[in-house]
C-alpha positions as CSV (number, residue, x, y, z in Angstrom):
1,M,55.0,-30.5,6.8
2,T,55.2,-27.0,8.6
3,R,51.6,-26.7,7.5
4,R,50.8,-30.3,8.9
5,L,52.4,-29.5,12.2
6,T,50.8,-25.8,12.4
7,A,47.5,-27.2,12.0
8,G,48.1,-29.8,14.3
9,L,49.4,-27.9,16.9
10,A,46.3,-25.2,16.6
11,V,43.9,-28.3,16.8
12,A,45.5,-29.5,19.7
13,A,45.5,-26.1,21.3
14,L,41.8,-26.1,20.6
15,L,41.0,-29.2,22.1
16,A,43.1,-28.7,25.1
17,L,41.1,-25.2,25.7
18,A,37.7,-27.1,25.1
19,A,38.8,-29.7,27.5
20,F,39.9,-27.1,30.4
21,D,36.8,-25.0,29.6
22,L,34.6,-28.4,30.3
23,A,36.7,-29.8,33.2
24,T,36.2,-26.3,35.2
25,A,33.1,-24.8,34.5
26,E,30.1,-25.4,36.6
27,L,26.8,-26.4,34.4
28,D,23.8,-25.2,35.6
29,P,21.3,-24.6,32.9
30,Y,18.5,-23.9,35.6
31,G,20.6,-20.9,37.0
32,A,21.4,-19.5,33.5
33,P,19.6,-16.5,32.0
34,P,17.2,-16.8,29.5
35,L,18.5,-16.9,25.8
36,F,15.4,-14.7,24.9
37,A,14.5,-12.2,27.4
38,L,11.4,-10.9,25.6
39,G,8.6,-9.6,27.5
40,S,10.1,-11.2,30.7
41,G,10.7,-8.3,32.7
42,Q,14.4,-8.6,33.0
43,G,16.7,-6.2,31.9
44,S,19.8,-6.6,30.0
45,G,22.8,-6.0,31.4
46,G,26.8,-6.1,30.8
47,A,26.9,-3.5,27.8
48,H,26.9,0.1,27.9
49,C,23.2,0.1,26.2
50,A,21.8,-1.6,29.3
51,A,22.7,1.5,31.4
52,L,19.7,3.4,30.4
53,P,18.5,6.8,32.5
54,E,15.7,5.7,34.2
């Protein structure tokens, strides 16, 4: 019974997190960066390897 309770609580927590994320997120697929920006001229950002010397 303990495994079922723990698994049920874990699944409920994941569903609650997904519902919260969907309810609070602004979905704008046209303002999102491209998934693959190969040759687009846009630099990557957000990582230490993105800060290359000029």
